[in-house]
C-alpha positions as CSV (number, residue, x, y, z in Angstrom):
1,M,-3.7,-1.1,16.8
2,H,-5.0,-4.0,14.3
3,R,-6.8,-3.0,11.3
4,H,-9.5,-5.6,9.6
5,R,-9.8,-5.7,5.8
6,T,-11.6,-8.0,3.5
7,P,-11.7,-7.3,0.1
8,L,-9.7,-10.5,-0.2
9,R,-12.6,-12.5,1.5
10,G,-13.0,-16.1,-0.6
11,V,-10.0,-15.5,-2.6
12,K,-8.1,-18.8,-3.3
13,A,-4.5,-18.7,-1.1
14,I,-1.8,-21.3,-1.0
15,P,0.8,-20.7,1.8
16,R,4.3,-20.3,1.2
17,P,6.0,-19.6,4.5
18,K,10.0,-19.1,4.5
19,P,11.7,-22.3,6.1
20,D,12.4,-22.2,9.7
21,D,10.7,-18.6,9.7
22,P,10.5,-18.2,13.8
23,N,7.1,-16.1,13.2
24,Y,5.4,-19.9,12.3
25,N,5.1,-23.3,13.9
26,E,4.6,-26.4,13.1
27,V,1.1,-26.0,12.2
28,N,1.6,-23.2,9.7
29,Y,4.1,-25.7,7.9
30,A,2.0,-28.5,8.1
31,Y,-0.8,-26.6,5.8
32,A,1.9,-25.1,3.6
33,G,1.6,-25.9,0.3
34,R,-2.6,-26.3,0.7
35,V,-5.2,-25.1,-1.0
36,G,-7.2,-22.6,1.3
37,H,-9.4,-19.5,0.8
38,V,-8.8,-16.1,2.6
39,H,-11.4,-15.3,5.4
40,E,-9.9,-11.8,6.2
41,V,-6.7,-9.9,6.4
42,V,-6.0,-7.9,9.6
43,E,-3.6,-5.6,9.7
44,I,-0.6,-5.5,13.2
45,A,2.2,-3.3,13.4
46,G,1.9,-2.6,9.9
47,R,2.2,-6.5,9.0
48,S,-0.7,-8.2,7.1
49,L,-2.1,-11.3,8.3
50,A,-4.5,-13.6,6.3
51,K,-6.7,-16.1,8.1
52,I,-6.9,-18.7,6.1
53,G,-9.6,-21.8,5.9
54,F,-8.9,-25.3,4.6
55,D,-11.4,-28.2,3.6
56,D,-11.1,-29.5,7.3
57,R,-12.0,-26.2,8.6
58,K,-8.9,-25.7,9.7
59,I,-7.8,-22.2,10.1
60,V,-4.3,-20.8,10.1
61,Y,-2.9,-17.4,9.6
62,Y,0.1,-16.3,7.7
63,F,1.4,-13.4,6.4
64,L,0.0,-12.3,3.7
65,D,3.4,-12.0,1.3
66,D,4.0,-15.6,2.5
67,L,0.8,-16.3,0.0
68,D,0.5,-17.3,-3.7
69,L,-3.1,-15.6,-4.3
70,D,-6.1,-16.7,-7.3
71,E,-7.5,-13.1,-7.4
72,T,-9.7,-14.5,-10.0
73,A,-10.9,-16.6,-8.0
74,K,-14.9,-16.7,-7.5
75,R,-15.2,-14.4,-4.3
76,G,-17.3,-15.5,-0.9
77,T,-16.8,-17.8,2.2
78,F,-17.8,-21.2,3.3
79,H,-20.9,-19.6,4.7
80,D,-22.1,-18.3,1.0
């Protein structure tokens, strides 16, 4: 079962995955440290995953705990 949560939509996020985390792959690490924005947050099996969109239109999922969030950022999406 999963649940969608969107109150963080549009918030600036910088992924900082832990080194050698088996939950991540080379794409996750390629976008680590880059600025993106939260599109949505999904909770799966009690863990929150954030769908992060980057300027090159790439979408990458990260655990919410592995993100630096700027909650003062303007909220919205690329579509606003």
